[in-house]
N, C-alpha and C positions, 0 to 999 in steps of 0.2 A: 565794243570790240577792243577799244583802246584800254579799257579797264582790265579786261582779261589779259591783254598782252603785258600790261604793267604787272599784273598778278603773277604771270608766268615768269617774268624777269625777276621779280622779287623772290619767288621760290627758288629759281636757279641760283640766285645770289646766296640764299640761305644754305642750299646744298653745297655750294662751292666753299663757303666759309665754315660750315659745320665741322668737317673733319679736323680742321686746324684748331678750332675752339675746343673740341672734344679732346684732342691730343694734349693741349695745354692744361685743361682741367684734370685729365688723367694723371699727368706727370706731377701736377701740383698736389693732388690728393695723395699720390704715392709718397712724395717727399714729405708731406705733412705727417702722414702716419709713421713713416720710418723714423723721423726725427722725434716725434712725440712719444713713441713707444720703444725707442732704442734701448737695448739692455744686453747684458751678458748673464747667462744663467749658471748655476753651480755645476751642472753636468758637463758643460763644455770643457771645464778644466780637467775632467777625466781624460778626454781626448788629447788635451794639451800636454798632460803628464806623459802619456804614452809617446806622443810625438817628440817631446824633448828628449826622452831616453833614446829614441830611435835616432834622432839627429846627432846625439852625442856618441853614437856608436855602440849603444848598449842593448839594442834590439827592441822589439815591440813588447815590452813587459812593464808591469805595474811597479813591482819592487825589485830593485837590483839584488842579484844574488839568490833569487828564488826562481822556481820553475815558472815559465811564462803562463799567464792566464789572460784570455781575451775578455777584458772588462770593458770593451768599447763595442759599439754596434755599427761603426762607420769607418771601415777600413780605408777607403779612398780618401775620406776627409782627413783622417789622421796623417796619411802620407802627404797630403797637401799642406797641412800645418807643419809637418816636419821639414818639408822643402822650404817653407817660408823661414823657419828657424835657422836652417843652414844659411839662408840668405840674409840673416840678421833682421828678419821682419817679425815683429811680435804677433803671436797668434791671436791675441785679443783684438788687434786691428785687422789682420788678414782674414780672420773668420767672418767678421761682419762685412768687410769689403766684398768678399766672395758671395756672401748671402745677399747683399743688396744688388750686386751685379746679376745674380741668379734671378732675383725678383724682376729686374728690368728685362731679362731675357724671357721670362715667363710672359710678361706683358707683350713682348714682341712676338712670341710664338702664337699667343691667342689672337693677336691682330692679324698676323699673316695667315693663320688657319681660317679665320673668318673671311678674309679677303679672297682666299683661294676658292671659296665656295660662292662668292658673290662678286663684288667689284671694289677696287680701291677707292672708287668715287662714292661708294655707298657709306654714308656716315654711321650706319648702325653697326658696322664692323668694329666700332670702338666700344660697343656695349659691354662685352666681356672684360676687356682691359679696364674699363671705367669701374665696373663693379668690384673687380679684384683690388684696384688701387684704393677704393673707398673703404675697404675692410681693415679694421684695426688688427685683426689676427694675421692677415696676409702681410701687412707692413711690419708688424712686430716680429714675426718669425722670419723676416729677411735678416734679422739680427739674432741675438740670443747666443751666438757663438757656435751653434750646432749646424748640422748639415741639412736642416729641415727644408729650406727653400732650394738649396742645391739639388736635393733629391727630387723635389717637386718639378724642377726644371727638367731633369733627366727623364722622369717618367712621362711628362707631357710632351717633351721634345721627342722622345722615342716614338710615341703614338703619332705625332704630327708627321714626322719623317716617314714612318711606316705607311701612313695613308698616302703621302705624297709619292712614295715608291710604287704603291699599288696603282694610283691614278696615272702616273707616267709610264706604267708598265716596264719598270726597270727590270731587265732580265736577270741580273745578279745583284739583288739588294744586299747591301752590306752596312750602310751607314746606320740604319735603325738598329741593326744587330749590335753594332759597337756601342751605341747610346744605351740600349737596354743592358748590355754587359757592364757598362760603367755604373748604371743604376744598381745592378746586383752587387758591385763592389762597394757601393756607398751604403746600402742597407740591405739586409736579407730579404725584405719585402719586395725588393726589385725583381726577384725571381718570380713572384706571383704575377706581376704586371707583364713580365717577359713571357711567361707561360700563356697568358691570355692572348698576347699577340701571336705566339706560335700556334695556338689552337685556331685562331682566325685564318692564319696563313695556310695551315694544313687543310682546313675545311675548303678553302678556295682551290687547293690543289685537287682535292677529291671531286669538286664540282667542275674541274677542268678550266678554271678561270685564271690560274697561275701555274707556272711550271714547277715540277718536282725538283729540278736542278736548282732553281732559285731558293726553294725551301731548304735544300741540303746545304747550300752556301750560307744562308742566313743562320741556320742552326749550328753549323760548324763553327762559325765566328763566335756566336754567343757561348757555346759550350767550351770552346778553347780558352776564352778569356775568363769567364766566371768559373769554369771547372778547374782551371789552374789555381785560382785563389782558394777554391774549396779544398783541393788536395793539399795545398800549402797549409791551410788552417788545420787540417787533420794531422799533418806531420808536425807542425810547430806547436800547436796547442793541445792536440790529442782529441779534439772534438770536431764534429761536423758543423755544429752551430755555435755561435758565440756563447760564452759563459753567461752573458747578460740575459739571454733567452731563458736559460734554466733558472736564473734568479728572479726574473720578472713575470714570466708567463706561467701561471699556475692553474690553467684549466678554465673551464666555463664559468663566466661571471656575467650573465645577461643583465642582472639587476643593476650592476654598476655601469654596464654599457649603456643601458637605457637612461640612467642618470646623466651620463656624459653627453648623450645626444640631446637630452632635455635642456641641459645648460646652454648648448649651442642654440637651441630653439628659443630659449629665454632671452638671449642676447640679440639674436638675429631674426626671430620669428620665421625661421626657415621652413617649418612644416606648412606654413600658409602658402608658399609658392614653390615648394619642392616638386610638386606634380608637373611643373613646366618642363622638367628634365625628361619626362617620359613622353611628352607630346610628339617630338620629332621621331621618336622610336616607333610609335604606332601609326603616325600619319604620313611620314616621309619614307620610313624604312630604308634609310641609307646605311651603308656599311659602317661608316665612321660613327654614326649615332649609336648603333648597336654595340660597337666595339667599346666606346667610352662608357656607355651605360653599364655594360657588364663589368668593366674594370672598377667603376665607382661602387657598384653593388657588392662585388666581392670584397673590396677593401672595407666597406662599411660593415659587412657581415663579420669580417675578422675583428674589427674594433668592438662590435657588439659581443662577440664571443669572449674576448680577453678582458673586457671591462673598460675599454677606452684608453685613457692615458692619465698620468699624474698631472701633466701640464696642460694648461688651457688651450684646447683645440689644436695642439701641435700636429697630431697625426691626421687630423682632418685637412690641414693645409696641404698635405701630400697630394690630395685629389681636388683641391680648390680649382685649379685651372680646368680640369675636366668637368667639374660640376657647373661652374659658371658659364663655360662655353655651351654646355647642353641647355642651361637655363635660357640663354639668349637665343638659342635656336628655337626653343619652345615659344619664346616671345614673338619671334617672327611669324610663326604660324597663326598667331592671333589676328594678324592683319587680314587673313582670309575671311574672317567673320566681321571684323570692324576695322576699317581703315584708320591707321594711327594708333591702334590698340597696343602695338609693340612698344611705342614710345611712352605710352601711359604706364604700361607694366614696368618698363625700365625705370621710369621716374619713381614709381612706388617702391620698387625693390631698392633703388639707390637711396631713397629717403630712409628706409628701414635700416639699411646697412650703415649709413652715416649716423643714425640714432644709436646703433650698436657700438659706436666709438666710445661711448661713455662706459668707463670701466666700473665694474661692481665694487662696492665698498668692502665687501667681505674678502679677506685674504684667501680663505679656503672655502670652496663651495662643493658639497658632496664629495669630499676628498680630492677635489681638483684645484690645484694652486692657480690663483689669478696672476696676471702678468706682473703686477706691482709686488706681489708676494715673492715671486721668483727672483725679481731684481733685488729686492731688499735682502732676501736670504743669501744670495750670492755675494752681495757687498759685505755682509756681516762675516761670512766664512772667509772671504779674502782678507779682511782685517785680522781675523784670528790667525790665519796662516802666516801673515806677515809679522805679527807680534811673536809667534813661536819661533819664526826664523831669526828674528833679532835676538831672542834669548839664546838660541844656539850659537849665533855668531859672537855674542858677548861672552860665551863660555859658561853661562848659567845652566844650560841644558846640554847633554852630550849629543854628538853628531849621530850616534847610532841608536838614539832613543826610538822605541817602538810605540806607536800609538794606534788607536782604533777609533774611528769616527762614524757617525751616521750621516750620510750624505758626503761621500768621499770625493769631493771635487776641488774647490778652490783652496780649502785648508791644507790638504796634502800637497797640492801643486806649489803653493807659496812657501810652505814650511820645509819641503823637500825631505820630510821624515819618512822612515819606513812605516807604512800604514796598512793595517788590516781593515778592509772595508766591512764594517759591521753588517751591512745589508747584503753582502755577498756578490756584488757585481764583479769584483776582481778576485774573488776567492771561490775556488771550485768546491771546497768542502761545504761552505755555507750555502752556496747556490744549489747544491744537491740535497739539502735538507728538506724536511717536510714542514707544512704549515698546519696549524691547528684550527685557525679561523680566518675568515676574510676580513681584512682591515683596510689597508691603504694600498692601492695597486702599485706594484713594483717595490713595495717596502714591507713585504709580508714574511720574508725569511731573514733571520738574523743569527749572529754568532752567540753561542751559549757561553756563560762564564767560564766553564771548564776549558773551552777551546781558546778563549782569550788567555787563560793561564798557560796552556801548552804552547802558545805562540809568544809568551813572555811579553805581553802587552803592559807597558808601564803606565800609559795614560789612555783612558776611555772617556769620551765626552758624554757623560751621563746627562748633562744639562744642555746638550746641543751647542755648548760653548765651553771653552777651557779657561781662557784668559779674561780676567775681570780687572777693572781699574781699581787702584788702591783706595780711592776716595769712596768707593762703594762698600757697603757693609756686606761681607761675604757669608754672614750667618745664614741667610735665607738660601743661598746657593748650596751651602754645605748640607743643610737639611734636605734640600731637594735631591742632592746626590745620594744621600743615605737612603732616602725613600726609594729612589730608582734602583739602587743596589739590592735592597730588600725585595723589590718587585721582580727583578731579574732572577734572583735566586729562587723565588717561589715559582716562577714560570718554568725554570729549568727543572725543578723538582717535579712539577706536574707533568712535564713532557716525558721525563724518564719513567714516571709511574704509568703514564698512558701506554708506553711501549713495553711495560712490564720488565724494565731493565733494573739492574741492581742500583739502588739509590745510594748516592754518596752524600754524607751529611756535611762534607766540607764546603764552606763558603769561599769561593775563589776571589771575589771582589771585595775591596774595601774602599770606602770614600776617603779622599784625602784633600787637604787644602795646604798649599805652600805659598810662601810670600817671597816674591822677587821684586824688590822695589823698582818701579812703582806699581807692580801688578800682583794680584792674587791668582793662583792657578787652582781651580776646583775641578776634580776629576775622580774617577775610580781607577784603582790599580789592580792588576791581576798578579803582581809580583809578591813573593813572600817577603817578610819584613827584612831579613838580612840582605836580600838582593835589592830591595827598594832602597835600603840605606846606602848601598854601593852606588846606585844610579843617581840618587838625589842627596848624597851625603852633605853637600854644602848648602842645602836649602833650609830656610827657616820655616818651621811649621806655623800655621795660623793658630791664634789663640783659641779658636773654636774646635781645633782638632781633638 
């Protein structure tokens, strides 16, 4: 009897200390991943450029003096960055501070949601936060400079509060409607998650479980906030959807979507335990399980349709909290068959997730950029933009110089030059173009040489870089630029022939190399020779020109 009493006391002690230990481990893993994979991506500087123009009183536009084009997909995030700039806070710091804070909030939401279904004394409520914190993808995308984790927080927070309002039988639910509206303002996909919540609410009204008045209040709040933004977008930009949608979403691409999911499975072996998400749906049949499962399924179906994303698992992070909360609910059900099975399952999945912290060596996998590639690319573009800005400030390049670049993020932001986005994110004409073949998701449309000429583009980064150090031999870069120019002219000719349009023999682009001590500038220009001479009259041509 004494042994048994001692065993009970020992188990009580373990249960008493387990939540504290799990909390410490969760926070340590989260901090470890955030610090280890902290980065800023090139795309965040698109938002920063819009935010800077807005903060300076020039409106939400890409190029000053041109008709505004919505080249961002994160309206609320841009406003937050602009507010920070007004307060003299650098967006490079503010973005990641908000992202990390959002990650902490997600961990808090998952913990609270689990505790609301069980008990704060139950140590297993830490399972979902622990798995999230152990994921390199979750920690990494708390940074990156984008709205990724902020959006994930709003989506999951919206569902958590929505379920809380239902459980508490709040007569006039409004808080979840506000949160979903903020999600809609943050990303267009927020409307999909809000629509799923609306459908669930409406179904319960039909089944007489909730009041029609409550649904009307909820819907009115959501529509008033998100609808106002939609109408403003149509008025200001002339479109119902962001220009980025037209530039990036080019129809069904299941093959690339499957490759995207397969990469996630390669890193996290997710297919081996994904079935756990469906266990509570069929065995417990609770409202919140069905709601979150449907939300995850719809989002994954959308990713499958469009082909995933260019960046490593960014769009999957949007539903990470939903997925991992459902996973841990499924683990709990295993205890019905074998006591302690939930902890065994948690240990296995945790081990796999920690193993997935190892970044792949490849920079690009199936057209999906790895985290270290995103970080390195952004750093290089930032350096390019700063070098160009210095040349402008020194008087070597004119203030009104027009450039065009592939990946219009950090380079345009730091150079502050008038920029035509070659991929069309901030150019309605390019975004409205056709694609001839599927290549890289989000990078399939581009400006033709003739359009660059009509836009008086003086510099186009044929080599994905413009400025090279003088100690380097630019001969290779010049040859690469000439080859790229020839390729672009050929593609333009083929595109016009395919449309049976009148073919122009004129070649609009010419490769150029200029020397500005201590740098070489290698690029293609769409300017005629006389205009080129006026713009770069004081520049010394390279000996390879």
